[in-house]
N, C-alpha and C positions, 0 to 999 in steps of 0.2 A: 481504400481499394484493395489493400493487401488482405484484409480480413474477409473480402467477398470471395475469394478463391476464383477458379475458372468459370466463365459463363457457361451456361447451358448451351450446347450446340449439337448438330446431328452426329458429329463425331463422338462426343461423349455419350449420347443416347444410343447409337447404333448397336453396340453390344447387347444391350438389354432388349432392344427391339427385335434383333435376330432371334432371340429365344423364342418370341411369340410367332414369328414367321416359321420358324423351324417346326414348331409344334403343330401348325396347320398342314404340314406337308402330307401326313397320311389321309387326312380329310380331302386335300386336293387330288391325291392320286385315286381315292375312291370315287370322286365326282367324275374324274377322267375315265375311269372304268364304266361307271353308269352311262356315260355319254356314248362311249363305244358299244355298250350292249345295246342301247337304244337304237343306235344307227345300224348296228347288225341285225336287229329284229326287223327294222324297216326294210333292209335289203332282202331278208328272208321273205317277208310278205310280197315285196315286189317281184321277187324271182318266182314265187309260186303262182303269181298272177292274181292274187286275191283283190278283188274289187279294183282293177285297173290301177294298181298301185304304182306302176312304173313311172306314170306322169307326176305323181306326188312324191316320188322318192327324194328328189332334191329338196324339196320343201321340208320333208320330215327330217332329213339329215341335217340341213341347215338350222332348223328349229332346235334340235337336240344339241347341236354344237353351241348355239347361242345361249341356250338355257344352262349348259355346262359352264360356259365361259362366265356367265352372269353369277352363277353359284360360286365358282372359284374366286372371281373378283371380289364378291361380297365377303368371302371368308378372309381373303388377303387384307381388304380394307378394315375389317373388324380387328384382325390381328395387329394391323399397323397402329390403329387407335388404341388398343389395349396396351401395346408395346410402348408406345409413346407415353401414356399415362404411367405405366410402371417405371419407364426410364425417368421421367421427370421426378416421381417420388424418390427413386434410388439416388439420383444425382443430388437432389436437396438433402438428403440424409447424409450423403458423403460430404457435401459442402458444409453442412452444420457441424459435422464431426470435425472436419479440418479447421473450420473456424473456432470451434471451442478449444481445439488443440493449441491454435495460434494464440487465443486469448489467454489460456492457462499458461503458456510459455511467457507471453508478455507480462502477465501478473507476477509470475515467479521472478522474472528479470527485474521488475520494479521493486520487489521486496528485498532483493539482494543488495 
């Protein structure tokens, strides 16, 4: 058990996963801005009376908000998957390095 090192946990993975989540922040902001632009465009059409838009404004705003939330959620989920995969690899590398170091120390102590 001593050679196995710390078990993989969310606590050990979180710093690596945060890198991927932070990398998605600009894309999330762009999605939010696109959603706002789509909602503003729908409001402009409604206020100008084009095609009796007033009654459909709520539907268009809701659709734009839903599509934006879905896109942002998809990006966050993708970042979480990629971050977890990266974290798993990094933690495995750290554990292997730590285990090799322990084995080397153990072998050295045996030889003395």
